[in-house]
Each structure stands twice: as C-alpha cells, then as structure tokens.
N, C-alpha and C positions, 0 to 999 in steps of 0.2 A: 505493500499501500503506499502510496506517496502518503507528501505531508498535505498534497490540498485534499485528497479522498481522506485523508483523517479527522482533518479538522472538521471536513462536512460533513463528516463522518457522526462526529462524540455528539451524543445527544444522551439529555439526563438519562435513565433507565428508573424508573422501580419496581422493574416486575421480575421475576429474579426466580428459574427454570429451577434451584434447589440443587441443580453439580456443584462441584467442589470446587474451590479456586485452589490452587496448587500453594507448597509452601515455598519455590522458585518464580511462580505469573507473583504472588505477596511481595519476597526479594527483590526481581525488580523492577514493583512501584515503587519500591521507599524509595529505592534505589536514584530514578526518576525522581519524587521532590524533592532528593536530600545536595540532587546535582544543578534543582536549579540556584540561579544568578541571587546575590543577598547585599542589601544594601552594603558597600565598604568592604564585603565579603566578612563578615562578622557570623553570621551561621548561624543563625535566633532560632532558626526549623530544629522542633522537637515533635516525631512522630510513635506514635502509640497503637498496638495492631490490637482489635479488642477479632475472637471470634467466640469466645466464650455466650455461644448464644440466645444463654437463661438470661442474663441483662442485658438485652436488645429490645424488651416489652417494656421495656423500663424510661430505654434511652428513648424510646419514640415518645416519649412523651416530655421531653424537656425543654420542648418549646411548643410553640401554636402555631400550628399547623407548620405541613412542608416536613412532620418527622416519620409518623406514621404507618407509610411502607417497611420502616425501618426490619422490624417485625421478619422479612423473607428472606435479608437478604443474607450474604454467606460469610460476610466479613466489614469492620469498620477500624476506619483510621481517625483519630482524631489530631486533625493536625494544630500543632500549641511552635508558642514563640518560649523562647529560657531570653523575655522580658532586661535582665540586666545584659545582654549582651547586644543592645541600640537601639533606636528610637522607630528602625521601618519595619517591626513584625507584623504590621497586618500585611504591607505589604510581601512581601519576602512570602508567607506563611500563602498569602492568595496563590504568588507566583507557582510557589511548591507546589499548592492542589491540582493549578491546572495544568504541570507537566505532570502527574498521578495520573487526573481521569486524561489526561491523550493516551500515555501509556500504559491505562483499564483501555481504552475504545482498541490499540496496535492490538492486544493482543487478549481482544474478541472477546474483551470483558464489558460490560457496563457497569454503571454507577450511577447516584447522583452527589450531590455535593447541596447540607445539609447546616444552611450559615448560625452558625452559636452565640457570633459578636453580638451583642445590641440584640437580644431577645431573653426572652420567656419563657415562664412557664403561666400554663392555665391557674394557677394561685400568685403568679406575680413574682416570682422566683428569678432569680438572670439564669440563666440555661450557661453558663461556665458554672457556678455552684451548683446546682443540680444533676450539669453530668459529674463535676469533682466526688455529688456523694454516692455515685455511684463505681464509680470506678477512678478512685487518689492519681492525679499529679502535683506536683510539687506546686507550692504556694509562688512560686516569684512567675509560674506560668501559663498564659495565658493561653486561648482556645480562640479558634480564627472559624475554624469548621470540624463537622462531621466528614467522613466519605464514605456511604453507605457502599458496597458490592456487588455481584456477583454473578454468574452467566445470566443472561440480559432470556429473559422467558417467551421474548418475539426477540429480531433484528428492529433497532428503530431507524428510520425512515432517512436517506441520507436530507443535509440540510442544504435549502436552495435559495439563496437571495435574492430580493422581489427587484421591480422597481422602486417602492417605496422601502425599503431598509434602504439601499444605494443609493435614498435623497436622503439619509443622512450625513454623506459625507459633503462636509462641508466643503467650501471651495473660496 
C-alpha cells in the first residue's frame, strides 16, 4: 500500500471481529508511536497497552459519548506524556497517536481515537482521573487519548475528498 492509499484508507473503526491482535503487531504499532517527532526531541510520550478485557467495560464509561464501543476492542493503548519533559506534550502525543493509527491501518487492523483530555464522565469526573482509577499510571503523566484497536468487523470504505472538502484549503 502506498502512502496515499494508506491515508485514504485510515478510518475510525468501532466494530471489531474478535480476532486476536498479535504481540508482534502491538510492538510494531508502539514503535511507530515512539518514532514520532517531538518538540525539542524531548520524547515525553509514554504508552501503556491494556489487553485485560475485563477492564474495557469500565473504560467505556470514562467519558460521555464516544467510548461505548470499547468493550469490543482487542487492545487499548493509553497515549500519555511525562509533562516534566517539556511543554509540547499535547502536540507530541497527537503526532504519536496519528502515527500509530496509520500503522494500525498498514497492518490491516482498525482503531478509533477516544479523546480523554478535557473530557468528563457522566458524573462530571475528569476523564483522566477516571482512567487513572481503573489503570493506574504516574501522577506526573497526563493522558491525551485512548486508542481502541482490533481486527475490523468490516473493511471501512476509503475516504474520498469532495469539492466541499477541498474548499477548506485557503488560497
């Protein structure tokens, strides 16, 4: 698959077949995330893989809307940063997550980004605190998002840009 095909094929996938994701696939995805550029090359990004599916129902409640599909995933990646390593953590984690999403597509898997930063549970608890209560991580780490992934139940259609999409390019 060439890069153009890859970026046209990358779509949010929320329905998974239940087929396993291999350890080698996960390592390839994580390496792609850690190879992402970071501000001043400070490398603040920290990744945590969760494969204990008994945690997925609780994780699906850590924000209002957008995470209900999570119990059907095969793995979840927490995309975090050690904020003591610089002030560009949001951007650094975003680039890391984007590279992982592209690698997931390259491997024939599917995924969906679940935004956590600046989100709350139905009970008005900060999403980061809710996730931390389920899956502990260091206090000086901040959580940007979760990436739920697995083998897609169906192949998503390629994205095709419309004339309206192209009108968003300012000249």
